[in-house]
C-alpha positions in Angstrom: 7.5 -8.2 -2.6 4.6 -6.3 -4.1 4.1 -2.7 -3.0 1.3 -2.9 -0.4 0.6 0.8 -0.5 -0.1 0.9 -4.3 -3.7 0.1 -3.2 -3.9 3.4 -1.4 -3.9 5.6 -4.5 -7.0 6.6 -6.3 -9.1 3.6 -5.4 -9.3 4.8 -1.8 -10.5 8.2 -2.9 -13.6 6.9 -4.6 -15.1 5.6 -1.3 -15.2 9.2 -0.1 -17.4 10.4 -3.0 -21.1 10.7 -3.3 -22.9 9.0 -6.2 -25.4 11.6 -7.3 -25.4 15.2 -8.2 -26.6 17.6 -5.5 -30.4 17.9 -5.4 -32.6 20.9 -4.7 -34.8 21.2 -1.6 -31.9 21.6 0.9 -30.5 24.6 2.7 -27.8 26.7 1.0 -25.0 25.4 3.2 -26.0 21.8 2.6 -26.3 22.4 -1.1 -22.8 23.8 -1.2 -21.4 20.8 0.8 -23.2 18.4 -1.6 -21.8 20.3 -4.6 -18.3 20.0 -3.1 -18.6 16.3 -2.7 -20.0 16.0 -6.2 -17.1 17.9 -7.7 -14.8 15.7 -5.6 -16.4 12.7 -7.3 -15.9 14.2 -10.7 -12.3 15.2 -10.0 -11.5 11.7 -8.8 -13.0 10.3 -11.9 -10.8 12.5 -14.1 -7.8 11.6 -11.9 -8.4 7.9 -12.5 -8.4 8.6 -16.2 -5.2 10.6 -16.1 -7.0 13.8 -17.1 -5.0 15.9 -14.6 -6.1 19.4 -15.7 -9.8 18.5 -15.7 -9.3 16.8 -12.3 -7.5 19.9 -10.9 -10.3 22.1 -12.1 -13.0 20.0 -10.3 -11.0 19.5 -7.2 -10.2 23.2 -6.8 -13.9 23.9 -7.3 -14.7 21.3 -4.6 -12.3 23.2 -2.2 -13.9 26.5 -3.0 -17.3 25.0 -2.0 -15.9 23.2 1.1 -12.3 24.0 2.2 -12.6 21.5 5.0 -13.3 18.4 2.9 -10.3 16.2 3.8 -10.9 13.8 0.9 -10.5 16.6 -1.6 -7.2 17.6 -0.1 -6.1 14.0 -0.3 -7.1 13.8 -3.9 -5.2 17.0 -4.7 -2.2 15.6 -2.8 -2.2 12.5 -5.0 -2.6 14.6 -8.2 0.3 16.9 -7.3 2.4 13.9 -6.4 1.6 12.3 -9.8 2.6 15.5 -11.6 5.9 15.9 -9.7 4.9 18.7 -7.5 5.8 17.3 -4.1 5.7 20.6 -2.2 2.1 21.2 -3.2 1.3 17.5 -2.5 2.6 17.8 1.0 0.6 20.9 1.7 -2.7 19.1 0.8 -1.9 15.8 2.4 -0.8 17.4 5.6 -4.0 19.4 5.6 -6.0 16.3 5.0 -4.3 14.6 7.9 -5.2 17.5 10.2 -8.8 17.7 9.0 -9.4 14.0 9.4 -7.3 12.6 12.2 -9.7 9.6 12.6 -9.7 8.7 9.0 -7.2 5.9 8.6 -7.2 6.1 4.8 -6.2 9.7 4.9 -3.5 9.0 7.6 -2.2 6.1 5.6 -2.0 8.1 2.3 -0.1 10.9 4.1 2.3 8.4 5.7 3.0 6.8 2.3 3.8 10.2 0.8 6.1 11.0 3.7 8.0 7.7 3.3 8.4 8.3 -0.4 9.9 11.7 0.3 12.4 10.1 2.8 10.7 11.4 6.0 10.8 7.9 7.4 10.4 8.7 11.2 7.5 11.0 10.5 5.9 8.5 8.2 6.1 5.7 10.8 4.3 8.0 13.3 1.6 8.6 10.7 1.3 4.8 10.0 1.0 4.2 13.8 -1.7 6.9 14.0 -3.7 5.2 11.2 -3.4 1.8 12.7 -4.6 3.0 16.1 -7.8 4.5 14.8 -10.5 2.6 16.9 -12.8 1.9 14.0 -10.2 1.0 11.4 -11.1 -2.4 10.1 -7.7 -3.3 8.6 -4.9 -2.0 10.8 -2.7 -4.7 9.5 -2.4 -2.8 6.3 -1.0 0.3 8.0 1.4 -1.8 10.1 2.6 -3.6 6.9 3.0 -0.3 5.1 5.1 0.9 8.0 7.2 -2.2 7.8 7.8 -1.7 4.0 8.7 1.9 4.7 11.2 0.9 7.5 12.7 -1.9 5.4 13.3 0.4 2.5 15.2 2.8 4.8 17.3 -0.1 6.1 15.6 -0.1 9.5 15.3 -3.9 9.5 14.5 -4.4 13.2 11.7 -1.8 12.9 10.4 -3.5 9.8 10.4 -6.9 11.6 8.4 -5.4 14.5 5.8 -3.8 12.2 5.3 -6.9 10.2 4.8 -8.9 13.4 2.3 -6.3 14.6 0.4 -6.8 11.4 0.3 -10.6 12.1 -0.8 -10.0 15.7 -3.9 -8.3 14.2 -4.4 -10.8 11.4 -2.3 -13.9 11.7 -2.8 -14.9 8.1 -2.3 -11.5 6.4 -0.6 -12.5 3.2 1.6 -9.5 2.6 3.0 -9.5 6.1 3.8 -13.2 5.8 5.6 -12.6 2.5 7.5 -9.6 3.8 8.7 -11.5 6.8 9.7 -14.5 4.7 11.7 -12.2 2.4 13.1 -10.1 5.2 14.4 -13.2 7.1 15.8 -14.6 3.9 17.7 -11.4 3.2 19.1 -11.6 6.8 20.2 -15.1 6.4 17.7 -16.4 8.9 16.5 -19.3 6.7 14.4 -21.4 9.2 12.0 -18.6 10.0 11.9 -17.6 6.3 10.9 -21.1 5.5 8.2 -21.1 8.2 6.6 -17.9 6.9 6.5 -19.3 3.3 4.9 -22.5 4.6 2.3 -20.5 6.6 1.5 -18.5 3.5 1.0 -21.6 1.4 -1.2 -23.2 4.0 -3.8 -20.4 3.4 -3.2 -18.9 0.0 -2.6 -20.2 -3.5 1.0 -20.4 -4.7 2.3 -17.4 -6.7 5.4 -17.2 -8.8 6.8 -14.8 -6.2 6.4 -17.1 -3.2 7.6 -20.2 -5.1 10.8 -18.5 -6.3 11.4 -17.4 -2.7 10.9 -21.0 -1.6 13.4 -22.2 -4.1 16.1 -19.8 -2.9 15.4 -20.5 0.8 15.7 -24.2 0.3 18.8 -23.8 -1.8 20.4 -21.7 0.9 19.6 -24.5 3.4 21.2 -27.1 1.0 17.8 -28.8 0.9 18.0 -29.6 -2.8 15.0 -31.9 -2.9 12.7 -29.3 -1.5 14.2 -26.6 -3.8 13.6 -28.8 -6.8 9.9 -29.3 -5.8 9.4 -25.5 -5.6 11.2 -25.1 -8.9 9.0 -27.7 -10.6 5.8 -25.9 -9.3 7.2 -22.6 -10.6 8.0 -24.0 -14.0 4.8 -25.8 -14.5 2.4 -23.3 -13.0 4.0 -20.0 -14.1 6.0 -20.6 -17.3 5.9 -17.0 -18.4 6.6 -15.3 -15.0 9.6 -13.1 -14.4 10.5 -15.4 -11.5 10.6 -18.4 -13.8 13.0 -16.5 -16.1 15.3 -16.0 -13.1 15.1 -19.7 -12.2 16.0 -20.7 -15.8 18.9 -18.2 -15.8 20.1 -19.7 -12.6 19.9 -23.2 -14.0 21.8 -22.1 -17.2 24.5 -20.6 -15.1 24.7 -23.7 -12.9 24.2 -21.7 -9.7 
């Protein structure tokens, strides 16, 4: 399955930035806050380009101008994570979380970091906190991230619960459907795995990933005709995909 929380990285930081340089005609305090947001914007721009030292300079300047700007702390947390400085990353992400308890993107980013560091229980609490923000438009993302985190830690029942919470919010959320199909397949629960694949394909275009999963589910159920149909779609639609390579290797080995 694809990593849902990859979407949380720098792209989420951009939405927090202003689009113009601070203008004159405002009070000194407002000018300082505007300058902090502008330097945040510049820092995120450098961060997206991989120019970490330039990004660090601008983000530190932003914090000097406004130490309470949660998005700057979040950006610094991401920067320090990317440069293998997890202790500094945690300091800033934790600070961002405290400064912006009602910002689901901030809470989500903090939760992702905690999960990557192995603090699974704390991460799940942070994902729950993000999902329950009243104005959060996509709580299914936080719930699915929580499921991915729990699944990676071997907490499969918790993962199942979180993925189902995501579908309770958005019954056709693609990643939750795929995760549940894959999770049920791995647990040997092939009928629900098949059902989730079929639900996915009723709403979304087929991908190499879901077709390969369909092949393996049907093979496990000894439904060779259905498995062959999925295989044909995979071979014809995605000849260069990694999943197609796995299918061809399986066929060569006679599995």
